C-alpha positions as CSV (number, residue, x, y, z in Angstrom):
1,M,109.5,137.7,133.9
2,L,105.7,137.6,133.5
3,H,104.5,134.2,132.4
4,K,101.4,134.0,130.3
5,I,99.1,131.1,130.5
6,S,97.9,129.5,127.3
7,D,94.1,129.0,126.6
8,I,94.6,125.2,126.9
9,D,96.4,125.4,130.3
10,F,94.0,128.0,131.6
11,K,91.0,125.7,130.7
12,R,92.9,122.7,132.2
13,L,93.6,124.4,135.5
14,S,90.2,126.2,135.9
15,E,88.2,123.1,135.1
16,F,90.2,121.0,137.6
17,M,89.9,123.6,140.4
18,L,86.1,123.9,139.8
19,K,85.6,120.1,139.9
20,K,87.9,119.2,142.7
21,Y,87.6,122.3,145.0
22,G,84.5,124.2,143.8
23,I,86.7,127.2,143.1
24,N,85.6,129.2,140.0
25,L,88.7,130.8,138.3
26,T,87.1,131.4,134.9
27,Q,87.3,135.1,135.4
28,K,90.6,135.1,137.2
29,R,93.2,134.7,134.4
30,T,95.1,137.8,135.5
31,L,95.1,136.6,139.1
32,I,96.5,133.2,138.1
33,E,99.3,134.8,136.1
34,G,100.1,137.3,138.8
35,R,100.1,134.9,141.7
36,L,101.8,131.9,140.0
37,G,104.3,133.7,137.7
38,A,107.0,134.2,140.4
39,L,106.5,130.7,141.7
40,I,107.0,129.2,138.2
41,T,110.3,131.1,137.8
42,Q,111.4,130.3,141.3
43,R,110.8,126.6,140.7
44,G,112.9,126.7,137.5
45,F,110.1,126.3,135.0
46,N,109.8,128.2,131.7
47,D,106.1,128.1,131.2
48,F,102.7,127.2,132.8
49,K,102.5,123.9,130.9
50,S,105.6,122.3,132.4
51,F,104.8,123.7,135.9
52,L,101.2,122.3,135.8
53,D,102.5,118.9,134.4
54,M,104.6,118.7,137.5
55,V,101.8,119.7,139.9
56,F,99.3,117.2,138.4
57,A,102.0,114.4,138.4
58,D,102.8,114.9,142.1
59,R,101.1,112.0,143.9
60,T,101.8,113.4,147.4
61,G,99.4,116.3,146.8
62,T,102.0,118.8,148.3
63,E,102.4,120.7,145.0
64,M,98.6,121.0,144.6
65,V,98.3,122.5,148.1
66,T,101.1,125.0,147.3
67,L,99.3,126.0,144.2
68,L,96.0,126.2,146.0
69,N,97.5,128.4,148.7
70,K,98.9,130.8,146.1
71,L,95.5,131.1,144.3
72,T,93.2,131.4,147.3
73,T,95.1,132.6,150.4
74,N,93.8,135.9,151.8
75,H,95.4,138.2,154.3
76,T,94.1,137.4,157.8
77,Y,94.6,138.8,161.3
78,F,93.1,138.7,164.8
79,Y,89.6,140.2,165.4
80,R,88.9,140.5,161.7
81,E,85.4,141.7,160.9
82,P,84.7,142.9,164.5
83,E,80.9,143.0,164.0
84,H,80.9,139.2,164.3
85,Y,82.6,139.3,167.7
86,E,80.4,142.1,168.9
87,Y,77.4,140.0,168.0
88,M,78.9,137.0,169.8
89,A,79.3,139.0,173.0
90,S,76.0,140.9,172.9
91,T,73.6,138.2,171.5
92,L,75.0,134.8,170.7
93,L,76.9,133.9,173.9
94,P,74.1,135.2,176.2
95,Y,71.7,132.9,174.2
96,I,74.1,130.0,174.6
97,E,74.5,130.6,178.4
98,K,70.7,130.8,178.8
99,T,69.7,127.8,176.7
100,K,72.6,125.2,176.8
101,K,71.7,123.2,179.9
102,D,74.6,120.8,179.3
103,H,77.1,123.7,179.4
104,T,78.7,122.9,176.0
105,F,79.7,125.4,173.3
106,R,81.0,124.0,170.1
107,I,82.5,126.1,167.3
108,W,83.8,125.1,163.8
109,S,86.3,127.4,162.1
110,A,86.0,126.1,158.5
111,G,88.9,127.4,156.4
112,C,90.9,128.4,159.5
113,S,94.0,129.5,157.6
114,S,96.9,130.4,159.9
115,G,94.9,130.4,163.1
116,E,94.0,134.0,163.9
117,E,90.3,133.4,163.5
118,P,89.9,130.3,165.7
119,Y,92.1,131.8,168.4
120,T,90.0,135.0,168.3
121,N,86.9,132.9,168.7
122,V,88.2,131.3,171.8
123,M,89.4,134.6,173.3
124,Q,85.9,136.1,172.8
125,T,84.3,133.1,174.4
126,L,86.6,133.1,177.4
127,D,86.3,136.8,177.7
128,Y,82.5,136.4,177.9
129,F,82.3,133.6,180.4
130,G,85.1,134.9,182.6
131,M,85.2,133.1,186.0
132,K,82.3,130.8,184.8
133,K,84.4,129.3,182.0
134,A,85.5,126.3,184.2
135,S,81.9,125.1,184.3
136,W,81.7,125.1,180.5
137,K,82.9,122.5,177.9
138,I,84.2,124.8,175.2
139,S,85.6,123.2,172.0
140,L,86.7,124.6,168.7
141,L,87.4,122.5,165.6
142,A,89.7,124.3,163.1
143,T,90.0,122.9,159.6
144,D,91.8,123.8,156.4
145,I,92.9,122.0,153.3
146,S,96.5,123.3,153.8
147,M,98.7,121.6,156.3
148,R,101.2,124.4,155.7
149,V,99.0,127.1,157.2
150,M,97.7,124.8,159.9
151,N,101.3,124.2,161.0
152,I,101.7,127.9,161.4
153,A,98.4,127.9,163.4
154,K,99.6,125.1,165.7
155,E,102.8,127.0,166.4
156,A,100.6,130.0,167.3
157,I,103.4,132.6,167.0
158,Y,102.4,135.9,165.4
159,S,103.6,139.4,164.7
160,D,102.4,142.3,166.7
161,E,101.0,143.8,163.5
162,S,98.5,140.9,163.3
163,R,97.1,141.9,166.7
164,K,96.5,145.6,166.1
165,H,92.7,145.4,165.7
166,M,92.0,143.3,168.8
167,P,91.0,144.7,172.3
168,T,94.1,146.0,174.1
169,A,93.4,143.9,177.2
170,W,93.5,140.7,175.3
171,K,97.1,141.4,174.2
172,S,98.5,141.0,177.7
173,K,95.9,138.4,178.8
174,Y,96.1,135.9,176.0
175,F,99.7,136.2,174.6
176,I,103.2,135.4,175.7
177,S,106.0,137.7,174.4
178,Q,108.6,136.1,172.1
179,P,111.8,137.4,170.4
180,N,111.7,139.7,167.4
181,N,108.5,141.5,168.5
182,C,106.5,138.3,168.1
183,F,103.8,136.9,170.4
184,K,102.7,133.3,171.2
185,V,99.0,132.6,171.9
186,S,98.9,131.3,175.5
187,P,98.1,127.6,176.3
188,E,94.9,128.9,178.1
189,V,93.6,129.6,174.6
190,T,95.3,126.9,172.4
191,K,94.1,124.0,174.6
192,Y,90.6,124.5,173.3
193,V,91.5,124.2,169.6
194,E,91.8,121.0,167.6
195,F,93.2,121.2,164.1
196,K,92.2,118.8,161.3
197,S,92.9,118.7,157.5
198,F,89.6,118.9,155.5
199,N,88.5,119.8,152.0
200,L,85.1,121.6,152.2
201,M,84.1,119.9,148.9
202,D,84.0,116.5,150.8
203,P,81.0,115.2,152.8
204,I,81.3,116.5,156.4
205,P,82.5,113.7,158.7
206,F,82.2,115.7,162.0
207,K,78.8,114.4,163.1
208,L,79.2,113.1,166.6
209,Y,77.6,116.3,167.8
210,K,76.1,119.5,166.4
211,F,77.9,122.8,166.3
212,D,76.5,126.0,167.9
213,L,78.5,128.2,165.6
214,I,80.3,127.8,162.3
215,F,82.7,130.4,160.9
216,C,83.3,130.1,157.1
217,R,84.5,133.5,156.2
218,N,86.2,134.7,153.0
219,V,86.4,131.1,151.8
220,M,83.5,131.0,149.4
221,I,84.4,134.1,147.4
222,Y,85.8,132.0,144.7
223,F,83.0,129.4,144.8
224,E,80.4,129.3,142.1
225,N,76.9,129.8,143.5
226,K,75.8,126.1,143.2
227,T,78.9,125.0,145.1
228,K,78.4,127.6,147.8
229,I,74.7,126.7,148.3
230,E,75.6,123.0,148.5
231,L,78.3,123.7,151.1
232,V,76.1,125.9,153.4
233,K,73.4,123.2,153.2
234,R,75.9,120.7,154.6
235,F,76.8,123.2,157.3
236,Y,73.1,123.5,158.1
237,D,72.9,119.7,158.7
238,V,75.6,119.8,161.3
239,L,74.4,123.0,163.1
240,A,72.3,122.7,166.2
241,P,68.8,124.3,166.1
242,G,69.4,128.0,166.8
243,G,73.0,127.6,165.7
244,H,74.7,130.4,163.7
245,L,76.7,130.5,160.5
246,F,79.1,133.5,160.0
247,I,80.3,134.2,156.5
248,G,82.6,137.0,155.2
249,H,81.1,140.4,154.6
250,A,82.1,140.2,151.0
251,E,79.8,137.1,150.7
252,S,76.1,136.6,150.9
253,L,73.4,133.9,150.7
254,G,70.3,134.3,148.6
255,R,67.3,134.7,150.9
256,N,65.3,132.0,149.1
257,E,68.1,129.6,148.4
258,T,68.6,128.1,151.9
259,D,66.6,127.5,155.1
260,Y,68.7,129.8,157.2
261,E,67.1,132.8,158.9
262,Y,68.9,136.1,157.9
263,I,70.0,137.9,161.0
264,K,72.2,140.7,159.7
265,P,74.9,141.0,157.0
266,A,77.1,137.9,157.1
267,I,75.2,136.3,160.0
268,Y,72.6,133.5,159.5
269,R,70.8,131.3,161.9
270,K,69.3,127.8,161.8
271,P,65.7,128.0,163.0
272,L,64.8,126.4,166.3
């Protein structure tokens, strides 16, 4: 059964999502009906109004996160958008190795979803440093608004399908075989990653040190431009001079709207 959302409930939901999360759904009516229709039936509701009443009345926030996941979750996998990892290996990591006298490398995966991205980031870093990795302090902060996807990430067990785009050597090097053709990311990789719940609309609290690299990919596709620009400016404030911001290839920043240097599609740099 396909549920239709009324004009009142569409306005109610889209205005809330824009104000609370910066997500612009004003042109996404069909997406809302398609992604939430089955959930509404599954939960035993007859219409959008009664379902949204329940979501907004839930003081735990669990229902809102479920709704948010349904509306914004994108398919993810290891080594997605390989151009970023090729740039890390050829340009960014050599720059870090040459300039970071304190031998620290700090990454933030903002909107880490189920963990494939932050673990790929660590694998690329370990692969580059090789035998020298013991002399480096490598740390990766992975944040998402959804505890559900972060719990999947912490478990770190994935299907073989999710690994099909990564370098073949990494599959045996960084994974442990599990039942049912699944694979667990090895402790050698997971030990570098710290997961924290965080809403990107909030002020950034992670200010003890600056990040050398921030990944925020395929997260801002629903954001209106003003929200996106405000977010990337907050990222700018917590990036080290010469630090990089990687965004999704479906996203872009206006050349005159921020202080970042444009490097190549989906890669930006904070000037030294």
